[in-house]
DRENNU-435719 format. One record per residue (C-alpha): residue in one letter; z, y, x; residue number from 1. Coordinates in steps of 0.02 Angstrom, whole numbers. Each point is the difference from the previous one (the first is absolute). Last residue first. Layout:
// DRENNU-435719
+------+--------+--------+--------+------+
| resn |     pz |     py |     px | resi |
+------+--------+--------+--------+------+
|    a |      Z |      Y |      X |  NUM |
...
+------+--------+--------+--------+------+
***
This chain:
// DRENNU-435719
+------+--------+--------+--------+------+
| resn |     pz |     py |     px | resi |
+------+--------+--------+--------+------+
|    v |   3521 |   -386 |    328 |  383 |
|    s |    -84 |    165 |    -20 |  382 |
|    l |   -193 |      1 |     11 |  381 |
|    f |    -74 |    149 |     84 |  380 |
|    e |   -174 |     36 |    -69 |  379 |
|    r |   -177 |    -41 |     59 |  378 |
|    s |     16 |   -182 |    -48 |  377 |
|    l |   -131 |   -118 |     57 |  376 |
|    k |   -112 |    -75 |   -139 |  375 |
|    a |   -141 |    109 |     56 |  374 |
|    k |      0 |    -79 |    170 |  373 |
|    r |    -57 |   -168 |    -72 |  372 |
|    a |   -133 |     79 |   -108 |  371 |
|    y |    -64 |     94 |    150 |  370 |
|    r |    -10 |   -156 |    107 |  369 |
|    e |    -98 |    -92 |   -138 |  368 |
|    l |   -124 |    144 |    -14 |  367 |
|    a |    -29 |     -3 |    186 |  366 |
|    l |    -21 |   -189 |      9 |  365 |
|    m |   -124 |      8 |   -138 |  364 |
|    v |   -104 |    132 |     94 |  363 |
|    l |      5 |   -113 |    156 |  362 |
|    h |    -49 |   -153 |    -84 |  361 |
|    t |   -149 |     90 |    -89 |  360 |
|    l |    -56 |     58 |    175 |  359 |
|    l |      8 |   -173 |     69 |  358 |
|    k |    -92 |    -79 |   -147 |  357 |
|    p |   -141 |    130 |     29 |  356 |
|    y |    -14 |    -39 |    189 |  355 |
|    d |     10 |   -185 |    -10 |  354 |
|    m |    152 |   -108 |     16 |  353 |
|    g |    -21 |   -175 |     69 |  352 |
|    s |     64 |     18 |    182 |  351 |
|    a |   -170 |     52 |     75 |  350 |
|    a |      0 |    139 |   -136 |  349 |
|    m |    176 |     55 |     61 |  348 |
|    l |    -54 |      8 |    181 |  347 |
|    k |   -156 |    101 |    -46 |  346 |
|    p |     99 |    113 |   -104 |  345 |
|    y |    117 |     44 |    141 |  344 |
|    m |   -130 |    -10 |    140 |  343 |
|    s |   -102 |    151 |    -42 |  342 |
|    v |   -190 |     -9 |     -2 |  341 |
|    s |    -33 |     53 |   -182 |  340 |
|    t |    135 |    130 |     21 |  339 |
|    f |    182 |    -32 |    -59 |  338 |
|    g |     88 |     46 |    159 |  337 |
|    p |    181 |    -39 |     -5 |  336 |
|    i |    130 |    104 |    -94 |  335 |
|    s |    164 |    -75 |     69 |  334 |
|    n |    -72 |    -27 |    168 |  333 |
|    i |    112 |    -99 |    120 |  332 |
|    e |     -1 |      9 |    191 |  331 |
|    n |    -11 |   -101 |    159 |  330 |
|    f |    131 |   -140 |    -17 |  329 |
|    y |    -11 |   -126 |    141 |  328 |
|    i |    -28 |   -186 |    -10 |  327 |
|    e |      7 |   -114 |    156 |  326 |
|    n |   -147 |   -115 |     21 |  325 |
|    t |     43 |    -12 |    188 |  324 |
|    g |   -172 |     -6 |     79 |  323 |
|    r |    -77 |    141 |   -110 |  322 |
|    e |    129 |     99 |    -96 |  321 |
|    l |    -18 |      3 |   -187 |  320 |
|    f |      7 |    185 |    -43 |  319 |
|    l |     47 |     44 |   -190 |  318 |
|    d |    -58 |    124 |   -131 |  317 |
|    v |     86 |    -19 |   -174 |  316 |
|    r |   -103 |     67 |   -146 |  315 |
|    a |    112 |     59 |   -146 |  314 |
|    m |      6 |    -23 |   -178 |  313 |
|    g |    110 |     31 |   -158 |  312 |
|    e |    177 |     23 |     72 |  311 |
|    c |     52 |      6 |    183 |  310 |
|    e |    188 |      1 |     43 |  309 |
|    l |    -41 |     10 |    198 |  308 |
|    t |     87 |   -165 |     24 |  307 |
|    m |    -88 |    -88 |   -146 |  306 |
|    f |   -176 |     43 |     59 |  305 |
|    i |     56 |    -39 |    182 |  304 |
|    n |     57 |   -172 |    -53 |  303 |
|    r |   -158 |    -41 |    -95 |  302 |
|    a |   -102 |     52 |    146 |  301 |
|    f |     93 |   -105 |    122 |  300 |
|    l |    -11 |   -147 |   -124 |  299 |
|    s |   -191 |     16 |     -5 |  298 |
|    v |     -5 |      7 |    185 |  297 |
|    k |     96 |   -161 |     17 |  296 |
|    e |   -100 |    -96 |   -129 |  295 |
|    k |   -165 |     58 |     76 |  294 |
|    l |     70 |    -50 |    169 |  293 |
|    e |     36 |   -176 |    -59 |  292 |
|    a |   -170 |    -14 |    -86 |  291 |
|    s |    -87 |     49 |    171 |  290 |
|    i |    -92 |    158 |     27 |  289 |
|    p |   -170 |     55 |    -49 |  288 |
|    a |     42 |    137 |   -115 |  287 |
|    p |    -48 |    -24 |   -183 |  286 |
|    i |    -95 |    117 |     -9 |  285 |
|    i |    -77 |     73 |    153 |  284 |
|    l |    -28 |    185 |    -10 |  283 |
|    e |   -124 |     58 |    143 |  282 |
|    v |     16 |    177 |     52 |  281 |
|    g |   -113 |    140 |     54 |  280 |
|    k |   -157 |    -66 |    -86 |  279 |
|    e |     -3 |    138 |   -136 |  278 |
|    d |     67 |    127 |    123 |  277 |
|    l |     78 |    156 |    -70 |  276 |
|    y |    132 |    -82 |   -109 |  275 |
|    k |    107 |   -135 |     84 |  274 |
|    s |    -71 |      3 |    180 |  273 |
|    a |      7 |    191 |      3 |  272 |
|    y |    182 |      5 |    -61 |  271 |
|    s |     49 |   -123 |    129 |  270 |
|    y |     28 |   -189 |     -2 |  269 |
|    f |      1 |    -18 |    195 |  268 |
|    e |   -119 |      8 |    146 |  267 |
|    h |   -156 |     50 |   -100 |  266 |
|    g |   -166 |    -15 |     85 |  265 |
|    s |    -13 |   -186 |    -28 |  264 |
|    t |     71 |    -51 |   -167 |  263 |
|    p |    175 |     20 |    -58 |  262 |
|    r |     75 |   -164 |    -70 |  261 |
|    v |    118 |     14 |   -141 |  260 |
|    e |     61 |   -169 |    -56 |  259 |
|    g |     51 |    -51 |   -175 |  258 |
|    p |    153 |    -87 |    -64 |  257 |
|    v |    -16 |    -89 |   -171 |  256 |
|    s |     93 |    107 |   -127 |  255 |
|    i |    189 |     -2 |    -46 |  254 |
|    i |     53 |     22 |   -173 |  253 |
|    p |    181 |     61 |    -11 |  252 |
|    e |    139 |   -118 |    -42 |  251 |
|    k |     58 |      9 |   -176 |  250 |
|    g |    148 |    103 |    -57 |  249 |
|    a |   -101 |     87 |   -138 |  248 |
|    e |   -161 |    -96 |    -48 |  247 |
|    l |   -143 |    124 |     35 |  246 |
|    s |      4 |    -51 |    178 |  245 |
|    e |     -6 |    128 |    137 |  244 |
|    l |   -152 |     -3 |    105 |  243 |
|    v |    -12 |    -23 |    190 |  242 |
|    a |   -160 |     12 |    103 |  241 |
|    i |      7 |    -67 |    168 |  240 |
|    e |    -84 |     71 |    156 |  239 |
|    i |    -12 |    -86 |    170 |  238 |
|    e |    -54 |     85 |    165 |  237 |
|    i |    -11 |   -128 |    137 |  236 |
|    a |     93 |     48 |    152 |  235 |
|    d |      7 |     59 |    182 |  234 |
|    i |    142 |    129 |    -35 |  233 |
|    g |      0 |    186 |     32 |  232 |
|    q |    163 |     91 |     22 |  231 |
|    e |     25 |    128 |   -124 |  230 |
|    v |     17 |    192 |     12 |  229 |
|    v |     70 |     62 |   -159 |  228 |
|    i |    -25 |    175 |    -72 |  227 |
|    k |     99 |    128 |    -96 |  226 |
|    t |    -59 |    171 |    -62 |  225 |
|    d |   -152 |    -72 |    -74 |  224 |
|    y |   -189 |     15 |     -2 |  223 |
|    q |    -46 |    122 |    141 |  222 |
|    f |    147 |    -76 |     91 |  221 |
|    a |   -114 |   -154 |     35 |  220 |
|    a |   -123 |    103 |     96 |  219 |
|    d |    134 |     69 |    119 |  218 |
|    i |     65 |   -168 |     24 |  217 |
|    a |   -175 |    -67 |     49 |  216 |
|    a |    -22 |    143 |    122 |  215 |
|    a |    165 |    -40 |     83 |  214 |
|    l |    -41 |   -177 |     22 |  213 |
|    h |   -167 |      8 |     87 |  212 |
|    a |     57 |     -1 |    175 |  211 |
|    p |    132 |   -131 |    -34 |  210 |
|    n |   -126 |   -142 |    -25 |  209 |
|    k |    -85 |    -99 |   -135 |  208 |
|    v |     40 |    111 |   -154 |  207 |
|    k |    -54 |    -60 |   -169 |  206 |
|    e |    -12 |    137 |   -125 |  205 |
|    i |     64 |     19 |   -180 |  204 |
|    g |    -25 |    162 |    -86 |  203 |
|    v |    -49 |    -81 |   -172 |  202 |
|    s |     10 |   -191 |     20 |  201 |
|    s |    -28 |    -21 |   -195 |  200 |
|    g |    184 |     61 |    -23 |  199 |
|    t |    104 |    148 |     56 |  198 |
|    n |    189 |     32 |     23 |  197 |
|    a |     58 |    -45 |    176 |  196 |
|    p |   -156 |     75 |     82 |  195 |
|    k |    -52 |   -139 |    123 |  194 |
|    v |    -25 |    -11 |    187 |  193 |
|    f |    -50 |   -177 |     49 |  192 |
|    v |     42 |    -62 |    170 |  191 |
|    p |   -106 |    -93 |    131 |  190 |
|    y |    108 |     -2 |    107 |  189 |
|    r |    176 |    -78 |     11 |  188 |
|    l |    152 |     91 |    -71 |  187 |
|    k |    171 |     57 |     61 |  186 |
|    e |    -36 |     85 |    166 |  185 |
|    t |   -171 |     68 |    -33 |  184 |
|    v |     54 |     63 |   -175 |  183 |
|    r |    153 |     87 |     79 |  182 |
|    e |   -109 |     86 |    123 |  181 |
|    c |   -105 |     74 |   -140 |  180 |
|    f |    161 |     52 |    -85 |  179 |
|    q |     65 |     85 |    149 |  178 |
|    q |   -167 |     94 |     21 |  177 |
|    s |     -1 |     62 |   -180 |  176 |
|    n |    175 |     81 |      9 |  175 |
|    e |     38 |    136 |   -131 |  174 |
|    e |   -160 |      3 |    -92 |  173 |
|    w |     -3 |   -191 |     -8 |  172 |
|    q |    182 |      4 |    -65 |  171 |
|    g |    -43 |    127 |   -132 |  170 |
|    h |   -147 |   -107 |    -60 |  169 |
|    k |    105 |   -153 |    -23 |  168 |
|    l |    -26 |   -157 |    106 |  167 |
|    v |     33 |   -182 |    -38 |  166 |
|    l |    -19 |   -144 |    124 |  165 |
|    y |    -73 |   -176 |    -30 |  164 |
|    p |     20 |   -182 |     34 |  163 |
|    p |   -105 |   -104 |   -123 |  162 |
|    v |    102 |    -57 |   -154 |  161 |
|    r |     80 |   -177 |    -26 |  160 |
|    m |     97 |    -44 |   -154 |  159 |
|    g |    194 |    -19 |     12 |  158 |
|    e |     38 |    106 |   -164 |  157 |
|    n |     47 |    146 |    102 |  156 |
|    k |   -172 |     -5 |     78 |  155 |
|    v |    -78 |     25 |   -173 |  154 |
|    l |    110 |    145 |    -31 |  153 |
|    r |    -32 |     82 |    164 |  152 |
|    k |   -190 |    -31 |    -20 |  151 |
|    s |     -6 |     84 |   -171 |  150 |
|    v |     96 |    147 |     75 |  149 |
|    d |   -122 |     31 |    142 |  148 |
|    k |   -165 |    -33 |    -89 |  147 |
|    d |     51 |    118 |   -144 |  146 |
|    m |   -112 |    -31 |   -148 |  145 |
|    g |     90 |   -162 |    -52 |  144 |
|    v |    171 |     98 |     -7 |  143 |
|    a |    -73 |    130 |   -112 |  142 |
|    s |    -89 |   -115 |   -114 |  141 |
|    s |    142 |   -121 |     -3 |  140 |
|    l |    124 |    132 |    -46 |  139 |
|    v |   -112 |     94 |   -130 |  138 |
|    g |    -59 |   -153 |    -95 |  137 |
|    c |   -148 |   -112 |     46 |  136 |
|    g |   -155 |    -24 |   -108 |  135 |
|    v |    -66 |     59 |   -165 |  134 |
|    y |     77 |    143 |    -97 |  133 |
|    p |    105 |     17 |   -163 |  132 |
|    v |     38 |    185 |    -43 |  131 |
|    d |    172 |     71 |    -19 |  130 |
|    a |    -50 |    172 |     75 |  129 |
|    l |    138 |    -14 |    134 |  128 |
|    e |    -58 |   -176 |     39 |  127 |
|    l |   -182 |     64 |      8 |  126 |
|    l |     50 |    142 |    128 |  125 |
|    g |     95 |   -128 |    106 |  124 |
|    q |   -148 |   -117 |      6 |  123 |
|    v |   -111 |    142 |     53 |  122 |
|    t |    115 |     30 |    149 |  121 |
|    g |     34 |   -179 |     41 |  120 |
|    d |    -92 |    -14 |    164 |  119 |
|    e |   -166 |    -64 |    -77 |  118 |
|    c |    -16 |    170 |    -90 |  117 |
|    l |     20 |    148 |    110 |  116 |
|    p |    -35 |    -91 |    167 |  115 |
|    g |   -127 |   -147 |     -2 |  114 |
|    h |   -114 |    -69 |   -133 |  113 |
|    i |    -19 |     65 |   -173 |  112 |
|    v |    -51 |   -132 |   -130 |  111 |
|    p |    147 |     31 |   -116 |  110 |
|    f |    -24 |    -98 |   -165 |  109 |
|    v |     94 |    105 |   -135 |  108 |
|    v |     55 |    -73 |   -165 |  107 |
|    d |     -6 |     42 |   -184 |  106 |
|    f |   -120 |    154 |      3 |  105 |
|    i |    -19 |    168 |    -85 |  104 |
|    r |    169 |    -22 |    -80 |  103 |
|    d |     87 |     17 |   -167 |  102 |
|    a |   -168 |    -51 |    -82 |  101 |
|    n |    -56 |     86 |   -161 |  100 |
|    q |   -179 |    -27 |     39 |   99 |
|    i |    -51 |   -102 |    150 |   98 |
|    l |    -68 |    122 |    126 |   97 |
|    q |   -152 |    -21 |    107 |   96 |
|    s |   -141 |     30 |   -134 |   95 |
|    s |    111 |    141 |    -68 |   94 |
|    p |    -20 |     96 |    160 |   93 |
|    i |    163 |     33 |     93 |   92 |
|    p |     70 |    171 |    -35 |   91 |
|    q |    145 |    -69 |   -113 |   90 |
|    l |     99 |    -97 |    132 |   89 |
|    a |    133 |   -116 |    -72 |   88 |
|    k |    142 |    -24 |    120 |   87 |
|    g |     47 |   -124 |    138 |   86 |
|    i |    -82 |    101 |    133 |   85 |
|    l |      0 |    178 |    -52 |   84 |
|    d |     70 |     73 |    154 |   83 |
|    p |   -144 |    -76 |     88 |   82 |
|    n |   -117 |    137 |    -72 |   81 |
|    f |   -175 |    -63 |     -5 |   80 |
|    l |   -146 |    114 |     40 |   79 |
|    m |   -165 |    -28 |    -88 |   78 |
|    r |   -148 |     15 |    113 |   77 |
|    e |   -130 |    123 |    -45 |   76 |
|    s |     28 |    123 |    137 |   75 |
|    d |    -67 |   -106 |    130 |   74 |
|    t |    107 |   -102 |    130 |   73 |
|    q |    -35 |   -172 |    -69 |   72 |
|    l |     96 |   -140 |     79 |   71 |
|    k |   -119 |   -151 |     -3 |   70 |
|    l |     13 |   -170 |    -61 |   69 |
|    l |   -135 |   -116 |     79 |   68 |
|    t |   -141 |    -36 |   -114 |   67 |
|    p |    -18 |   -121 |   -145 |   66 |
|    a |   -174 |    -72 |    -21 |   65 |
|    n |    -34 |    -76 |   -167 |   64 |
|    l |    143 |     78 |   -100 |   63 |
|    e |    -28 |    169 |     72 |   62 |
|    k |    102 |    131 |    -85 |   61 |
|    k |    115 |   -114 |    -93 |   60 |
|    l |     30 |   -110 |    143 |   59 |
|    i |     32 |    153 |    117 |   58 |
|    d |    150 |     61 |   -106 |   57 |
|    d |      6 |    179 |     52 |   56 |
|    g |    147 |     85 |     78 |   55 |
|    l |    139 |    106 |    -76 |   54 |
|    f |     71 |    112 |    133 |   53 |
|    w |    148 |     18 |    117 |   52 |
|    g |     -4 |    128 |    151 |   51 |
|    g |     86 |    -54 |    150 |   50 |
|    e |   -117 |     89 |    132 |   49 |
|    k |    -79 |   -169 |     45 |   48 |
|    d |    -44 |    -32 |   -188 |   47 |
|    i |    101 |   -104 |   -122 |   46 |
|    g |    -98 |    -93 |   -125 |   45 |
|    i |     48 |    -67 |   -176 |   44 |
|    p |   -116 |   -136 |    -68 |   43 |
|    l |     33 |    -45 |   -183 |   42 |
|    v |    -45 |   -182 |    -43 |   41 |
|    d |     21 |    -95 |   -162 |   40 |
|    f |     65 |   -177 |     15 |   39 |
|    r |    -15 |   -164 |    -86 |   38 |
|    s |   -184 |    -37 |    -27 |   37 |
|    r |    -39 |    113 |    142 |   36 |
|    d |     82 |   -119 |    128 |   35 |
|    l |     17 |    104 |    154 |   34 |
|    n |   -124 |    -42 |    127 |   33 |
|    q |   -110 |    156 |     14 |   32 |
|    i |    153 |    109 |     -2 |   31 |
|    v |     88 |    -94 |    137 |   30 |
|    n |   -162 |      6 |    106 |   29 |
|    t |    -23 |    187 |    -16 |   28 |
|    a |    186 |     18 |     32 |   27 |
|    s |     -9 |    -94 |    168 |   26 |
|    m |   -154 |    103 |     59 |   25 |
|    l |     77 |    165 |    -44 |   24 |
|    s |    165 |    -51 |     82 |   23 |
|    v |    -89 |    -41 |    161 |   22 |
|    e |    -65 |    182 |      1 |   21 |
|    h |    176 |     72 |    -14 |   20 |
|    e |     66 |   -110 |    137 |   19 |
|    g |     47 |    153 |    109 |   18 |
|    s |    123 |     46 |   -134 |   17 |
|    r |    -10 |    135 |   -136 |   16 |
|    g |    -37 |   -106 |   -153 |   15 |
|    g |   -156 |    -85 |    -74 |   14 |
|    y |     46 |   -118 |   -145 |   13 |
|    l |    105 |    -18 |   -152 |   12 |
|    v |    -70 |   -130 |   -130 |   11 |
|    a |     84 |     45 |   -165 |   10 |
|    i |     -1 |   -155 |   -100 |    9 |
|    r |     -2 |      2 |   -193 |    8 |
|    i |     48 |   -172 |    -70 |    7 |
|    k |   -121 |    -42 |   -147 |    6 |
|    n |     62 |    -15 |   -177 |    5 |
|    a |    -67 |    164 |    -67 |    4 |
|    t |   -172 |    -36 |     86 |    3 |
|    s |    -13 |   -158 |    -96 |    2 |
|    m |     10 |   -172 |     82 |    1 |
+------+--------+--------+--------+------+
***
């Protein structure tokens, strides 16, 4: 395919959240695996201060040994004005720009995890700029990021969630002792203290007794103004990848379930076990559960995807309680990790869709959704 006929993809990475470094790893893998016979790639980074800039295509720089994406801080980097999203941008080097194009790119692939992207903020910007983008829309991104709101909606549909309490920062400052007493009264230890709006287990702590609760809450409030304190469940952690079908109206594609099993030294699937310790977790695909349970967790994941109005993709994380085999909703990730060790691409590969094909599928979904929405009227139609 000639360059003029290729789809131009802006891979958006970095961001201001605590998952910044994870995003660099995910975006590196996305850029390496996009089908270059069909796509041209333009990386756009956001640094921790919120500055936007044009990144380097690592495959063009080092074809034999692509390195991890970096957010340059030197004076030579080329700043990108987000106000120009959806418009032609003349200062881009001619080698990266298709001549006479109306846009610098055709579709955006957001690979920013956590707040200020995965929560619907970037999706809203792209909607306003009238640019196609990969993944969930504004509503499902925002709802999926909030561990409290997503649980409320799932519970309302009759699906189980672990018992939990919600706390806002102002309430904590007003009467911290009262809340700690309420946790002890309503929940059983151990409990998990979680910022309501983070991913990658950022800010999550396992608390085994009341003496350590207040410190864990203070730590969680460093990442969000709302937290959840959730009762621990003796369970197997199950993750399932869900992918929207390219055929409109068809059931989503559900991957085989996988089990996440933290290794010794890690009591739960923490940030450290995911990204800092190469042997911190064992990913077992497919999960060693019965065929009947596989069918049940797959249906559970499908129903959560539909309940939360998801589009494109999502990874649904579940608890399968030991002894009872009851299924509980843990959380959903609308921009799941795309690193070389991440569950979402591994689950899809185990289900027959390799990494490059998965990325192509997601890009096509974005363009088809944009085409459908472009047919909607923006004018009042009198009857």
